[in-house]
C-alpha positions in Angstrom: 0.0 0.0 0.0 1.5 3.3 -1.1 0.3 6.6 0.3 -0.9 9.3 -2.1 1.5 11.6 -0.3 4.5 9.3 -0.6 7.4 11.6 -1.3 9.9 9.7 -3.5 10.8 6.2 -4.5 13.5 5.1 -2.1 17.0 4.4 -3.2 17.8 0.8 -2.1 21.4 0.4 -1.2 22.5 -3.2 -1.6 25.5 -3.8 0.6 26.9 -7.3 0.1 29.6 -8.7 2.4 32.2 -10.9 0.6 33.7 -12.5 3.6 31.9 -14.9 5.8 30.6 -13.6 9.1 33.2 -14.0 11.9 32.8 -13.7 15.6 35.5 -11.1 15.7 34.1 -9.0 12.8 36.1 -7.8 9.8 36.6 -4.9 7.5 34.0 -5.1 4.6 34.7 -1.6 3.2 35.1 -2.6 -0.4 32.7 -5.4 -0.9 29.8 -3.7 -2.6 28.7 -5.2 -6.0 26.6 -2.1 -6.8 27.7 1.5 -6.8 27.8 3.2 -3.5 25.1 5.8 -2.6 25.6 9.1 -4.4 27.5 11.7 -2.4 24.9 13.8 -0.5 24.6 17.4 -1.1 26.5 19.6 1.4 23.9 20.2 4.1 23.0 23.7 5.1 24.8 25.1 8.2 23.1 24.1 11.4 21.6 27.1 13.1 23.3 28.0 16.4 21.3 26.4 19.3 19.6 28.4 21.9 21.6 28.9 25.1 21.2 25.9 27.4 19.1 27.7 29.9 16.9 25.7 32.3 13.2 25.8 31.3 10.4 25.7 33.8 8.5 23.5 31.5 7.8 22.6 27.9 5.1 21.6 25.4 5.4 19.4 22.3 4.6 20.7 18.8 4.6 18.4 15.8 6.5 20.1 13.0 7.2 17.3 10.5 6.5 13.8 9.4 7.7 11.1 7.0 5.0 8.8 5.8 5.8 5.3 4.6 2.3 4.7 3.4 2.3 1.2 5.1 -0.4 0.4 7.7 0.1 -2.1 10.6 3.3 -3.7 9.3 5.8 -1.9 11.5 7.2 0.3 8.7 8.5 2.8 11.3 9.8 1.4 14.6 13.1 2.4 16.3 14.6 5.8 15.5 18.0 7.4 15.8 19.8 10.6 14.5 23.3 11.6 13.4 24.0 15.2 13.9 26.9 15.6 11.5 25.1 14.2 8.4 21.7 15.5 9.7 20.2 12.1 8.9 17.5 10.2 10.7 17.6 6.4 10.8 14.3 4.4 11.1 13.8 0.6 11.5 11.4 -0.5 8.8 10.4 -4.1 9.9 8.0 -4.4 6.9 11.0 -4.3 4.6 13.5 -5.8 7.1 15.6 -2.7 6.4 16.8 0.6 7.8 15.3 3.7 6.2 17.6 6.7 6.0 15.9 10.1 6.2 17.4 13.5 5.3 16.4 15.7 8.3 18.3 18.8 7.4 14.8 20.4 7.4 13.1 18.6 10.2 9.8 19.9 9.1 10.0 17.9 5.9 12.0 14.7 6.4 12.6 12.8 3.1 13.9 9.3 2.5 17.3 9.1 0.7 18.2 5.4 1.1 17.3 2.1 2.6 19.9 -0.4 4.0 18.8 -3.9 3.2 19.6 -6.6 5.8 19.0 -9.4 3.4 22.1 -8.3 1.4 24.4 -9.0 4.4 25.9 -12.3 5.4 22.8 -13.6 7.2 21.1 -13.6 3.9 17.5 -13.9 2.8 14.9 -13.6 5.5 17.2 -11.5 7.8 15.7 -8.3 9.2 16.8 -5.3 11.2 15.3 -5.0 14.6 17.0 -1.9 16.1 19.4 0.9 15.4 21.8 3.1 17.5 24.0 6.0 16.4 27.1 7.6 17.9 29.4 10.2 16.3 29.0 9.1 12.7 28.6 5.3 13.4 25.3 3.6 12.7 24.9 0.2 14.4 22.0 -2.2 13.5 20.8 -5.4 15.2 20.0 -8.1 12.6 17.8 -11.1 13.3 18.4 -14.3 11.3 15.6 -15.7 9.1 15.2 -18.4 11.8 14.9 -16.2 14.9 16.4 -18.9 17.2 19.6 -18.8 15.3 22.4 -16.4 16.1 22.1 -12.9 14.7 24.5 -10.2 13.8 25.4 -6.5 14.3 26.4 -4.4 11.3 28.2 -1.1 11.5 27.9 1.6 8.9 29.2 5.1 8.3 26.4 7.6 8.7 27.6 9.9 5.9 28.5 7.5 3.1 26.3 4.6 4.3 29.3 2.3 3.8 29.3 -1.1 5.5 32.3 -1.0 7.9 32.0 -4.4 9.6 29.8 -7.1 10.9 30.0 -9.2 14.1 28.1 -12.3 15.3 25.9 -12.0 18.4 23.3 -14.1 20.1 19.8 -15.1 19.0 17.3 -12.4 18.2 19.4 -9.3 18.8 17.1 -6.4 19.5 17.8 -3.2 21.3 21.3 -1.9 21.1 23.1 1.1 22.5 26.5 2.8 22.7 28.3 3.7 25.9 28.7 7.4 26.3 32.3 7.4 25.0 31.2 5.5 21.9 33.8 2.8 22.3 31.5 0.0 23.4 28.2 -1.2 21.9 25.8 -3.3 24.0 23.2 -5.6 22.4 20.2 -7.3 24.1 19.9 -10.8 22.6 16.4 -11.7 23.5 16.5 -15.4 22.7 12.8 -15.9 22.2 11.7 -19.5 21.8 10.4 -21.1 18.6 6.6 -20.9 18.2 6.2 -24.5 19.4 8.7 -23.9 22.3 10.9 -26.8 21.2 13.9 -24.5 20.8 14.6 -21.9 23.5 17.9 -20.1 23.0 19.8 -18.5 25.9 19.2 -14.9 26.4 22.4 -12.8 26.7 24.0 -9.3 26.3 26.7 -8.8 23.7 29.4 -6.4 24.8 31.2 -5.2 21.6 34.4 -3.2 21.5 34.0 -0.8 18.5 36.9 1.4 19.3 38.1 0.3 15.9 34.8 0.2 13.9 36.2 -1.9 11.1 37.3 -4.6 13.5 34.7 -5.0 16.3 35.3 -7.6 19.0 32.3 -9.1 20.8 32.2 -10.7 24.2 29.1 -12.2 25.8 27.5 -11.5 29.2 25.4 -14.6 29.7 23.3 -16.0 32.5 24.8 -19.5 32.8 26.1 -18.7 36.3 22.5 -18.2 37.5 21.3 -21.7 36.4 22.3 -23.0 39.9 20.5 -20.1 41.6 17.1 -20.9 40.2 15.4 -21.5 43.5 16.8 -18.3 45.0 15.7 -16.3 42.0 12.2 -17.7 42.2 12.1 -17.0 45.9 12.9 -13.3 45.2 10.1 -13.1 42.7 11.9 -13.5 39.4 9.6 -15.2 36.9 11.2 -18.3 35.5 8.3 -20.2 34.1 8.9 -21.2 30.4 8.5 -24.9 29.8 11.1 -27.5 28.9 10.6 -29.1 25.4 8.7 -32.1 26.9 6.4 -29.8 28.9 7.2 -31.5 32.2 9.4 -28.9 33.8 10.5 -25.3 33.6 13.4 -24.0 31.5 16.9 -23.3 32.8 17.5 -19.8 34.0 19.8 -18.9 31.1 17.2 -20.0 28.6 14.2 -18.4 30.3 15.6 -14.9 30.8 14.9 -12.7 27.8 16.8 -9.4 27.7 14.6 -6.6 26.2 16.1 -3.1 26.6 19.4 -1.6 27.9 20.3 1.5 29.8 23.9 2.6 30.4 25.2 4.6 33.3 26.5 8.1 32.5 30.0 6.9 33.5 29.8 3.9 31.1 30.6 1.3 33.7 27.3 -0.3 34.4 24.3 -1.4 32.3 20.8 -2.3 33.4 18.8 -4.6 31.2 15.0 -5.2 31.4 14.0 -8.8 31.4 10.4 -8.1 30.5 8.6 -11.4 30.6 10.5 -12.3 33.8 9.5 -9.0 35.6 13.2 -8.5 36.5 16.3 -6.4 35.8 19.8 -7.6 35.0 22.8 -5.6 36.1 25.9 -5.8 33.9 29.5 -4.9 34.6 30.5 -3.6 31.2 34.3 -3.8 31.5 34.1 -7.5 32.4 31.1 -8.3 30.3 29.5 -10.0 33.2 26.0 -10.1 34.6 26.4 -9.4 38.3 22.9 -9.6 39.5 19.3 -10.4 38.5 16.8 -8.3 40.5 13.1 -9.0 40.9 11.0 -5.8 40.3 8.1 -6.9 42.5 4.4 -6.5 42.0 2.0 -3.5 42.0 -0.9 -3.9 44.5 -4.0 -2.7 42.6 -6.0 -2.9 45.9 -3.9 0.0 47.3 -5.0 3.6 47.1 -3.3 5.3 44.3 -2.9 2.1 42.2 -6.4 1.8 40.9 -7.1 0.7 37.3 -9.9 0.2 34.9 -10.0 -3.6 34.5 -13.3 -4.0 32.6 -14.0 -3.3 28.9 -17.6 -4.7 29.3 -17.0 -6.6 26.0 -18.0 -3.4 24.1 -21.4 -3.2 25.8 -22.2 -0.2 27.9 -18.5 0.8 28.0 -17.7 3.2 30.8 -14.7 4.6 32.5 -14.4 3.0 35.8 -11.1 3.4 37.5 -11.2 1.5 40.8 -9.3 -0.6 43.3 -9.0 -4.3 42.8 -7.9 -6.0 46.0 -5.7 -9.1 45.6 -5.1 -8.2 41.9 -1.5 -7.4 41.2 0.3 -5.8 38.2 3.6 -7.3 37.0 5.7 -4.2 36.1 7.4 -6.0 33.2 9.0 -2.8 31.7 10.0 -2.6 28.1 12.1 0.6 27.7 14.5 1.8 30.3 16.9 4.8 30.5 19.5 5.9 33.0 20.2 9.5 34.2 22.1 11.3 36.9 20.1 13.3 39.3 21.1 16.4 41.3 22.0 14.3 44.3 24.8 12.7 42.1 23.2 9.3 42.1 22.1 7.4 39.0 18.5 6.5 38.6 16.5 4.4 36.1 13.2 5.2 34.5 11.0 2.5 33.0 7.9 2.2 30.8 5.9 -0.6 32.4 4.3 -2.1 29.3 3.8 -5.7 30.3 4.1 -8.7 28.1 2.7 -12.3 28.1 4.3 -15.4 26.6 1.9 -16.6 24.0 3.5 -19.1 21.5 1.6 -21.5 19.3 -1.6 -19.6 19.5 -2.4 -20.5 15.9 -1.8 -24.2 16.4 -5.1 -25.9 17.3 -3.3 -29.0 18.5 -2.0 -27.0 21.5 -5.5 -26.4 22.8 -6.9 -29.9 22.7 -10.1 -31.0 20.9 -13.8 -31.0 21.6 -13.6 -34.7 22.0 -11.6 -34.2 25.2 -14.8 -32.7 26.8 -16.7 -35.9 26.3 -13.9 -38.2 27.4 -12.9 -36.1 30.4 -9.3 -36.6 29.3 -8.1 -33.3 30.8 -4.5 -34.3 31.5 -4.0 -35.2 27.8 -6.0 -32.2 26.5 -3.8 -30.5 24.0 -0.2 -31.1 23.0 2.4 -29.4 25.2 5.0 -29.7 22.5 3.1 -27.3 20.2 3.4 -24.0 22.2 3.0 -22.3 25.5 0.2 -19.7 26.3 0.1 -18.2 29.7 -2.5 -15.4 29.2 -6.1 -16.2 29.9 -9.1 -14.2 30.9 -10.3 -14.6 34.5 -13.8 -15.7 33.3 -12.2 -18.7 31.6 -9.8 -19.6 34.4 -12.3 -19.6 37.3 -15.6 -21.4 36.6 -17.5 -24.0 38.6 -17.6 -26.3 35.6 -13.8 -26.5 35.3 -11.3 -26.3 32.4 -12.6 -28.9 30.0 -15.4 -26.6 28.9 -12.7 -24.7 27.0 -10.9 -27.7 25.4 -10.8 -27.4 21.6 -11.1 -23.6 22.0 -8.4 -21.8 24.1 -7.5 -24.2 26.9 -3.7 -24.1 27.3 -2.3 -27.6 27.3 0.1 -26.8 30.1 -2.8 -25.5 32.3 -4.7 -28.7 31.6 -1.8 -30.6 33.4 -2.0 -28.4 36.4 -5.6 -29.1 37.6 -9.2 -29.8 36.5 -10.5 -26.3 37.3 -10.0 -23.3 39.5 -11.8 -21.1 42.0 -11.2 -17.7 43.6 -10.4 -17.5 47.3 -13.8 -16.4 48.6 -12.3 -14.4 51.4 -10.0 -12.4 49.1 -12.6 -11.9 46.3 -15.8 -11.4 48.2 -15.6 -7.8 47.0 -16.6 -8.9 43.5 -19.1 -11.6 44.6 -17.1 -14.8 45.0 -18.3 -17.5 47.4 -16.8 -20.8 48.4 -16.8 -23.1 45.3 -18.1 -20.5 42.9 -16.6 -17.2 41.6 -20.1 -16.0 40.7 -20.2 -12.3 39.7 -16.4 -11.9 39.7 -16.6 -13.6 36.3 -19.0 -11.0 34.9 -17.7 -8.7 32.1 -18.3 -5.6 34.1 -16.3 -7.1 37.0 -13.1 -9.1 36.7 -14.2 -11.5 34.0 -12.5 -9.9 31.0 -9.2 -9.0 32.7 -6.3 -10.9 31.1 -4.0 -12.5 33.7 -1.4 -15.2 33.9 -2.6 -18.6 35.1 1.0 -19.5 36.1 0.9 -17.6 39.4 -1.3 -16.9 42.4 -2.7 -20.4 43.2 -2.2 -22.1 46.5 0.8 -24.4 46.8 2.2 -26.7 49.3 5.7 -26.6 50.9 7.3 -28.1 47.8 5.6 -25.6 45.5 3.2 -28.1 44.0 -0.4 -26.8 43.5 -2.9 -27.6 46.2 -6.1 -29.2 44.8 -9.5 -29.8 46.4 -11.4 -33.0 46.2 -12.5 -32.2 42.6 -8.9 -31.5 41.5 -9.5 -27.7 41.5 -7.0 -25.0 42.2 -7.7 -22.0 44.4 -6.3 -18.6 43.4 -5.5 -16.3 46.3 -4.0 -13.6 44.0 -4.3 -12.7 40.3 -1.5 -11.2 38.3 -2.1 -8.9 35.4 0.3 -7.6 32.8 2.2 -4.3 33.1 2.0 -1.5 35.6 0.1 1.0 33.4 2.7 3.4 34.6 6.3 4.6 34.6 8.6 4.0 37.5 11.9 5.4 38.9 14.4 2.9 40.3 17.7 3.3 42.0 20.9 1.7 40.7 20.2 -1.4 42.7 16.8 -1.9 41.2 14.8 -0.7 44.2 11.7 1.3 43.3 11.9 5.0 44.2 8.6 6.2 42.6 5.8 4.9 40.5 3.1 6.9 38.7 0.4 4.6 40.1 -3.0 5.3 38.5 -1.9 8.7 37.2 -1.8 7.9 33.5 -5.3 6.4 33.3 -6.7 9.0 35.6 -5.2 11.8 33.4 -6.7 10.3 30.2 -10.1 10.2 31.8 -9.9 13.8 33.0 -11.2 16.9 31.3 -7.7 18.3 31.1 -6.6 15.6 28.6 -7.1 16.5 24.9 -6.4 14.7 21.6 -5.2 15.7 18.2 -2.6 18.3 17.0 -5.0 21.0 17.9 -5.7 19.5 21.3 -9.5 19.8 20.7 -10.9 16.3 21.3 -11.7 15.0 24.7 -9.5 12.1 25.6 -12.2 10.6 27.8 -14.3 10.0 24.7 -11.8 7.4 23.6 -10.4 6.4 26.9 -8.1 3.3 26.6 -8.8 2.9 22.9 -6.8 0.6 20.7 -4.3 1.7 18.0 -5.1 -0.6 15.1 -8.8 -0.2 14.6 -11.7 2.2 14.9 -11.3 4.3 18.1 -13.4 2.7 20.8 -13.9 3.7 24.4 -12.6 1.1 26.9 -11.2 -1.2 24.2 -8.0 -1.9 26.0 -9.1 -1.7 29.7 -9.2 -5.5 30.2 -5.7 -5.9 28.7 -2.9 -3.4 29.5 -4.7 -0.1 29.4 -2.9 2.7 27.6 0.3 0.6 27.5 3.3 2.8 28.1 6.1 1.2 26.0 8.8 3.4 24.5 10.7 6.2 26.2 13.5 8.7 25.8 15.3 10.9 28.4 16.4 14.4 27.6 18.6 16.8 29.6 17.8 20.5 29.2 19.8 22.9 31.4 19.5 21.5 34.9 16.4 19.6 34.3 15.7 16.0 33.1 12.6 15.1 31.1 11.3 11.7 30.1 9.1 11.3 27.0 6.8 8.3 27.1 4.9 6.7 24.2 1.5 5.2 25.0 1.5 2.3 22.5 -2.3 1.7 22.4 -3.9 5.0 23.4 -1.2 6.8 21.4 0.5 10.0 22.1 3.5 11.2 24.0 3.5 12.0 27.7 6.2 14.3 29.2 7.3 14.1 32.8 9.9 16.3 34.6 11.9 13.7 36.5 14.6 16.0 37.8 13.6 15.0 41.3 13.4 11.2 41.0 11.2 11.0 44.1 8.6 13.5 42.9 8.3 13.5 39.1 5.7 15.8 37.5 3.6 15.3 34.4 3.9 18.4 32.3 2.5 17.7 28.8 0.7 15.2 26.5 0.3 15.3 22.8 -1.5 12.7 20.7 -1.3 13.4 17.0 -3.8 10.8 15.9 -6.0 13.1 13.9 -9.1 11.1 12.7 -10.9 9.6 15.7 -14.1 8.6 13.9 -12.8 6.7 10.8 -13.9 3.1 10.6 -11.1 0.6 9.9 -9.4 -2.6 11.1 -6.8 -5.0 9.8 -9.3 -6.6 7.4 -10.2 -3.2 6.1 -7.0 -1.2 6.4 -6.7 2.5 5.5 -4.4 3.4 2.7 -3.4 6.5 0.6 -5.1 9.7 1.7 -7.2 7.9 4.3 -4.1 6.6 6.0 -2.5 10.0 5.9 -5.5 11.6 7.5 -5.3 9.2 10.5 -2.2 10.8 11.8 0.2 8.9 14.1 -0.8 5.5 15.6 1.3 3.2 17.8 4.4 5.1 19.0 7.2 2.6 19.3 10.7 4.1 19.3 11.5 7.6 20.7 14.7 9.5 20.3 15.6 12.9 21.9 17.8 15.3 19.9 19.3 18.1 22.1 19.4 21.6 20.7 23.2 21.4 20.3 22.9 18.5 17.9 19.6 19.5 16.2 19.4 20.5 12.6 17.3 23.6 13.4 19.0 24.5 16.7 15.9 23.5 18.7 15.5 20.4 20.9 13.5 17.8 18.9 11.9 14.4 19.5 11.8 11.7 16.8 9.0 9.1 17.1 8.6 6.0 15.0 4.9 4.9 14.8 4.6 1.2 14.0 0.9 1.1 13.1 0.6 4.3 10.9 4.1 3.7 9.5 5.0 7.3 10.2 8.0 9.0 11.6 7.0 12.1 13.5 9.2 15.0 14.4 8.3 17.1 17.4 9.8 20.4 18.5 10.1 21.1 22.2 8.7 24.6 23.0 10.5 25.5 26.1 9.0 27.7 28.8 11.1 30.0 30.9 
């Protein structure tokens, strides 16, 4: 699908490496079989930046956009910028490539080239997952065609777009970042399992010396040392729950941990890595390429004042905003993005976007969910094939029912859950507030109560001293607690991973308030489309039973003596701005949502294209990148945002208030 406003046909740069990929990298400077990209025009001089005064606040203003014209195929994800060449770099997963934008005029970005990962040594089917830039070097993380195979990192020059080198890394390399001095590159190798969970690579962090860009040297910070500490990690609250291939046990620690996103200390000595599905944080000694600790992030008590949430979408019927407490319901923070910054007290703090994420593999394989015949035979323990996937996410109404699990066989009953018990109840004492009684969850299952909330079945049930599930005479489990995905918040943590501050219910409360407005003109009431989705017609409450507004991406910017964090709400859309100068008392100072058409009817079966797609504005913010005034092409602080659903790259200017 090509937008009617598409600017130009992109120039595809085919960069073919002649030498085989080597773990220690190599110089691939002169291996192109096609002419190099034309020498770019000499960019106009960069205006002198404004003096670095400390603002009292700021607002966002959208000044430019590049539109790929591709809907819902992740045509704009992670973003980065090179000041010298005035080029933006945007991961285009739809093409498996890196789009290169001329941003010398940030109000009118235009694509000048596309770097194709399939032309590198991993070959056909390879794709680029992430990008990072530092002083003229562009690093990209490349996933192999088979994601469980080892990936690679390629390094290019930002000005000539020449391939300088490649180096092998772990399976499914994703987010990558440079240390402040630019001499080291860190890569989060997520190591996701195959769809049937029969292959589960180890997660790891590659620590790459790029002081000589043509000859990078990679070391691996892995988690093997923690395999013997599994019991202790579980006791701390680290989630280690993926299955072994035979479905009879849980994976080793090194295989189960999945690095997601990396933050580096201002001094370049320490890195912190989110382990999203595991609800944990890894701490890395960069110099020694060693993981020194794995820290559990704990759980958010939604029964506590200030931590309320809207947990009911009412299945689209009589949707209302109802932000309320939910005793004995807990949120797993499960952050995606993380950034580090130095506060006025001299200490380093971490800020996270607590998106949440479930393991859901093999969802399209009917064999995993059993058959309707299982209902008649009562063969619960053999319902479904555990070698065909692993799905931990289930709605509460399906989990707790007086008639047990078999009623869902052949539909959505996870095979692994079928091995755990015959059914489940809620602890009547803990959940009397929503109507549960002994042996029957009753109205707790209703759509306007807890019924539609998505939780994990892997936690919260009663166990004996050995950790085995306790069953009643019918073989039913009893859930004392329920665990939902994500914190619907941002958090500040200290360098040891201890929480200093959390935004609590503030994001959902703000979206429901009269102060919140939508659109570039800020003239549409947010409450009208509270907790809407990002890939279909805007609908009130659509995401309340899942992860709400879903904060996912973030970027930190230092302006004068103040530190700001910019947070993308993946589902609701828009960018929230917080002043986090005082890590113990952050303040929300702005919100801009540049989705423009809130009434258009569309979904993935009837996708918008051309002028209709352009008119929608920006949907699904994914990767955010702050550009300080000193490095900005127009001398003003900017924010680049890749929007994976609308396929747009938006450029925001920060209007500083003094």
